[in-house]
C-alpha positions as CSV (number, residue, x, y, z in Angstrom):
1,M,14.3,14.0,8.7
2,L,13.8,10.9,10.7
3,N,16.3,8.1,10.8
4,L,14.0,5.3,12.1
5,P,15.4,2.3,13.9
6,D,14.7,-1.0,12.0
7,A,11.9,-1.9,14.4
8,R,10.0,1.2,13.3
9,R,10.6,0.8,9.6
10,L,8.2,-0.8,7.2
11,H,10.1,-4.0,6.7
12,G,8.5,-7.2,5.6
13,L,5.0,-7.2,4.0
14,V,2.7,-4.2,4.4
15,T,-0.8,-5.0,2.9
16,A,-2.5,-2.2,1.0
17,T,-6.0,-3.0,2.1
18,H,-9.3,-2.7,0.2
19,T,-12.0,-0.5,1.6
20,P,-15.0,-2.8,2.3
21,L,-18.3,-1.8,0.7
22,H,-21.8,-3.1,0.7
23,E,-23.4,-4.1,-2.7
24,D,-25.1,-0.7,-2.8
25,G,-21.7,1.0,-2.5
26,S,-22.0,2.2,1.1
27,L,-19.2,1.6,3.6
28,N,-19.2,-1.8,5.2
29,L,-17.0,-1.1,8.2
30,D,-18.1,-4.2,10.1
31,E,-16.0,-6.2,7.6
32,V,-12.8,-4.5,8.8
33,E,-12.6,-6.9,11.8
34,R,-12.7,-9.9,9.4
35,Q,-10.0,-8.2,7.1
36,A,-7.7,-7.7,10.0
37,A,-8.2,-11.3,11.4
38,F,-7.6,-12.8,7.9
39,L,-4.4,-10.9,7.4
40,L,-3.1,-11.7,10.8
41,S,-3.8,-15.4,10.1
42,K,-1.5,-15.1,7.1
43,G,1.3,-13.6,9.1
44,V,0.7,-10.0,8.0
45,T,1.1,-7.4,10.8
46,Q,1.2,-4.2,8.9
47,V,-1.6,-2.5,6.8
48,F,-1.7,0.5,4.6
49,I,-5.3,1.8,4.6
50,G,-7.1,4.2,2.4
51,G,-4.5,4.2,-0.4
52,S,-4.9,3.3,-4.1
53,T,-6.1,-0.2,-3.4
54,G,-8.4,1.4,-0.8
55,E,-10.0,3.6,-3.5
56,S,-9.2,6.7,-1.5
57,H,-10.1,9.1,-4.3
58,S,-13.5,7.5,-4.5
59,L,-14.2,8.0,-0.8
60,T,-15.6,11.1,0.9
61,F,-13.6,12.9,3.6
62,E,-16.1,11.6,6.2
63,E,-15.7,8.0,4.9
64,R,-11.9,8.2,5.1
65,H,-12.2,9.6,8.6
66,L,-14.4,6.7,9.7
67,L,-12.2,4.1,8.0
68,A,-9.2,5.2,10.0
69,K,-11.2,5.2,13.2
70,F,-12.5,1.7,12.7
71,W,-9.2,0.2,11.7
72,M,-7.5,1.7,14.8
73,A,-10.2,0.4,17.0
74,V,-10.1,-3.1,15.5
75,V,-6.3,-3.6,15.8
76,K,-6.1,-2.4,19.4
77,G,-4.4,-5.1,21.4
78,T,-3.1,-7.0,18.3
79,P,0.4,-6.9,16.7
80,M,-1.1,-5.0,13.7
81,R,0.4,-1.7,12.8
82,V,-1.6,0.8,10.7
83,I,-0.2,3.3,8.2
84,V,-2.9,5.7,7.1
85,H,-2.9,7.2,3.6
86,V,-4.0,10.9,3.9
87,G,-3.3,12.4,0.5
88,S,-6.0,14.4,-1.3
89,N,-6.5,16.9,-4.0
90,C,-7.7,19.2,-1.2
91,L,-4.7,20.1,1.0
92,S,-6.9,21.0,3.9
93,D,-8.6,17.6,3.9
94,A,-5.1,15.9,3.8
95,K,-4.0,17.9,6.8
96,D,-7.1,17.1,8.8
97,L,-6.8,13.4,8.0
98,A,-3.1,13.5,9.0
99,E,-4.0,15.2,12.3
100,Q,-6.7,12.5,13.0
101,A,-4.3,9.7,12.2
102,E,-1.8,11.0,14.8
103,D,-4.6,11.5,17.4
104,L,-5.6,7.9,16.8
105,G,-2.1,6.6,17.3
106,A,-1.3,5.4,13.7
107,H,2.1,3.9,13.2
108,A,2.7,6.3,10.2
109,V,1.0,8.4,7.7
110,A,1.6,8.7,3.9
111,A,0.4,11.0,1.2
112,L,0.0,11.0,-2.5
113,A,0.6,14.4,-4.2
114,P,-2.4,16.3,-5.5
115,M,-2.9,15.0,-9.0
116,Y,-5.4,17.4,-10.6
117,F,-3.4,20.6,-10.0
118,K,0.0,19.0,-9.8
119,P,3.1,20.3,-8.1
120,R,5.1,21.4,-11.1
121,D,8.5,20.7,-9.6
122,V,10.2,19.1,-6.7
123,N,10.3,22.3,-4.6
124,L,6.5,22.6,-4.7
125,L,6.1,18.9,-4.0
126,V,8.2,19.2,-0.9
127,E,6.3,22.3,0.2
128,T,3.0,20.5,-0.3
129,M,4.1,17.3,1.5
130,G,5.7,19.4,4.3
131,Q,2.3,21.1,5.1
132,I,0.6,17.7,5.4
133,A,3.4,16.2,7.5
134,A,3.3,19.2,9.8
135,A,-0.2,18.3,10.7
136,A,1.1,15.1,12.3
137,P,4.5,16.2,13.6
138,E,5.1,13.3,16.0
139,T,4.2,10.6,13.4
140,P,6.6,9.2,10.7
141,F,5.6,10.6,7.3
142,Y,6.1,8.9,3.9
143,Y,5.7,10.4,0.5
144,Y,3.8,8.0,-1.7
145,D,5.3,8.0,-5.2
146,I,3.2,6.3,-7.9
147,P,3.7,8.0,-11.2
148,V,1.5,5.6,-13.1
149,L,-1.5,7.1,-11.2
150,T,-0.5,10.6,-10.4
151,G,1.0,11.4,-13.8
152,M,4.1,12.9,-12.0
153,S,7.6,11.7,-12.5
154,H,9.6,14.0,-10.3
155,S,13.0,12.7,-9.2
156,M,12.8,10.9,-5.8
157,P,16.5,11.3,-5.1
158,D,16.0,15.0,-5.6
159,F,12.9,14.9,-3.4
160,L,14.9,13.4,-0.5
161,R,17.7,15.9,-1.0
162,Q,15.3,18.9,-0.7
163,A,13.0,17.4,1.9
164,K,15.5,16.2,4.5
165,D,15.9,19.7,6.1
166,R,12.3,20.8,5.4
167,I,10.1,17.9,6.6
168,P,11.4,17.0,10.1
169,N,9.2,13.9,10.4
170,L,9.9,12.5,6.9
171,A,10.7,8.8,7.3
172,G,11.0,7.9,3.6
173,I,9.1,7.1,0.4
174,K,6.6,4.5,-0.5
175,F,8.2,3.8,-3.8
176,T,5.6,2.5,-6.3
177,N,7.8,3.1,-9.2
178,S,9.6,0.7,-11.6
179,D,12.7,2.9,-11.8
180,L,15.1,0.6,-10.0
181,M,18.0,3.0,-10.7
182,A,16.4,5.8,-8.8
183,Y,15.4,3.3,-6.1
184,Q,19.0,2.5,-5.5
185,Y,19.9,6.1,-5.1
186,C,17.0,6.5,-2.5
187,L,18.1,3.4,-0.6
188,R,21.7,4.8,-0.4
189,A,20.9,8.4,0.2
190,D,22.3,9.9,3.4
191,E,24.0,6.6,4.3
192,G,20.8,4.6,4.3
193,A,18.9,6.9,6.5
194,W,15.6,6.6,4.6
195,D,13.0,3.9,4.8
196,V,11.9,3.1,1.2
197,P,9.4,0.2,1.0
198,F,8.8,-0.9,-2.5
199,G,5.3,-0.8,-4.0
200,F,5.1,-3.1,-7.1
201,D,4.3,-6.7,-6.2
202,E,5.3,-7.9,-9.7
203,H,8.8,-6.4,-9.4
204,M,9.4,-7.4,-5.8
205,L,12.3,-9.8,-6.4
206,G,14.2,-7.1,-8.4
207,A,13.7,-4.6,-5.6
208,L,15.0,-7.2,-3.0
209,A,18.1,-7.7,-5.1
210,M,18.6,-3.9,-5.0
211,G,18.4,-3.8,-1.2
212,A,14.7,-3.5,-0.4
213,K,13.7,-4.7,3.1
214,G,10.0,-4.1,2.9
215,A,7.1,-3.9,0.4
216,V,3.6,-2.4,0.3
217,G,1.3,-4.2,-2.0
218,S,-2.3,-5.0,-2.8
219,G,-1.4,-8.6,-3.7
220,F,-0.6,-9.3,-0.1
221,N,-4.4,-9.2,0.6
222,F,-4.9,-12.5,-1.2
223,A,-1.4,-13.9,-1.8
224,A,0.6,-13.0,1.3
225,P,1.9,-16.6,1.6
226,V,3.4,-16.4,-1.9
227,Y,5.3,-13.2,-1.1
228,R,6.4,-14.4,2.4
229,R,7.9,-17.5,0.7
230,L,9.6,-15.2,-1.9
231,M,11.2,-13.1,0.8
232,E,12.3,-16.1,2.8
233,A,13.8,-17.8,-0.3
234,F,15.7,-14.6,-1.2
235,A,17.0,-14.3,2.4
236,G,18.2,-17.9,2.2
237,N,19.9,-17.3,-1.2
238,D,17.5,-19.8,-2.9
239,L,17.0,-17.8,-6.1
240,V,15.4,-20.6,-7.9
241,A,12.5,-20.8,-5.3
242,A,12.4,-17.0,-5.1
243,R,11.9,-16.7,-8.9
244,E,9.2,-19.3,-8.8
245,E,7.3,-17.4,-6.2
246,Q,7.7,-14.2,-8.0
247,F,6.4,-15.7,-11.2
248,R,3.4,-17.0,-9.3
249,G,2.7,-13.5,-8.2
250,V,3.1,-12.2,-11.8
251,R,0.6,-14.9,-13.1
252,I,-1.9,-14.0,-10.4
253,I,-1.7,-10.2,-11.1
254,S,-1.8,-10.8,-14.9
255,T,-5.0,-12.8,-14.5
256,L,-6.7,-10.2,-12.4
257,V,-5.7,-7.4,-14.7
258,S,-7.4,-9.2,-17.6
259,Y,-10.7,-8.8,-15.8
260,G,-10.1,-5.3,-14.5
261,Y,-7.8,-5.4,-11.5
262,M,-9.8,-3.7,-8.8
263,G,-13.0,-5.6,-9.3
264,A,-11.2,-8.9,-9.8
265,A,-9.0,-8.4,-6.6
266,K,-12.1,-7.6,-4.5
267,A,-13.8,-10.7,-6.0
268,V,-10.9,-12.9,-5.0
269,M,-11.2,-11.7,-1.4
270,E,-14.8,-12.7,-1.5
271,M,-13.7,-16.2,-2.7
272,L,-11.3,-16.3,0.3
273,G,-14.1,-15.5,2.8
274,V,-13.6,-11.7,3.2
275,A,-16.6,-9.8,1.8
276,V,-14.9,-6.5,0.8
277,G,-17.7,-6.0,-1.7
278,P,-17.6,-4.4,-5.2
279,P,-15.4,-1.4,-6.1
280,R,-16.9,2.1,-6.8
281,L,-17.1,3.5,-10.2
282,P,-15.2,4.3,-12.3
283,N,-13.7,0.8,-11.3
284,A,-16.1,-1.9,-12.5
285,A,-17.4,-4.9,-10.5
286,L,-17.3,-8.4,-12.0
287,S,-20.5,-10.1,-13.1
288,S,-21.4,-13.5,-11.6
289,E,-20.3,-15.1,-14.9
290,Q,-17.0,-13.3,-14.7
291,K,-16.5,-14.4,-11.1
292,D,-17.1,-18.0,-12.1
293,R,-14.6,-17.8,-14.9
294,L,-12.0,-16.1,-12.7
295,R,-12.4,-18.8,-10.0
296,A,-12.0,-21.5,-12.7
297,E,-8.8,-19.9,-14.0
298,L,-7.4,-19.5,-10.5
299,E,-8.1,-23.1,-9.7
300,V,-6.4,-24.4,-12.8
301,M,-3.4,-22.2,-12.0
302,G,-3.1,-23.6,-8.5
303,F,-3.8,-20.3,-6.8
304,F,-5.8,-21.7,-3.9
305,E,-3.1,-24.2,-3.0
306,W,-0.4,-21.4,-3.3
307,V,-2.2,-19.2,-0.7
308,A,-3.6,-21.9,1.6
């Protein structure tokens, strides 16, 4: 196990980025530079690429390889740190992507569990993650827990107990899970040795109250100023302001979900000048009429002032 110093931990905001695509569905890697510049302009210096928001399971192995290569080239010489998601239903692909991420100098790697043939217990989950982590032995490794998408609800405190002596470069868990009781156990396990960034934007204030220091979220693509103000208000013990910012985040997410979250989130990025394109099926793109309606709803809400 790794007990990372605070400077190496995923504290603050970590944006789970979209994978930019052309209208025909092909990769639009030229847009990565605009994505990075936009996020840096909003004070974001950490990105989580090729994850759920990045539609990793809709990308080919070669596309994921190219995505990591482009991001690492674009951020060279900037303060941006890149965490590469490498999880796959194919363990060999995951290991190859982890090895590549280490070769490129990624800040960390993370992996979802296989979700077709699922590890049936924590022991098999640790064994699977251990093989992926071993492909990047000098790079901090995070298990990416997101039961709502993987269909697995293994105990994360049990995972840490079993993994700490079996995965030498395990740094912690990307905890995209609404179980704040389990979250507290993970934060306190082994005297706070683990880095456990929280993964639900809409529950972020609750996680901060439990002791979270960092968060990984898709909402930080388009609403980073809202969540930065939330964290600053909480740190300053201004709970009234923190609750207001959290509810703004909830209203934004609820609105996007009503249109189909992935397509709507990518449409919002286009409105903000970053052409990440449409999603791939089975996620649906918004029609021109839907985009116009969404923009009108966001304007009435005050979204564009909130994120200016």
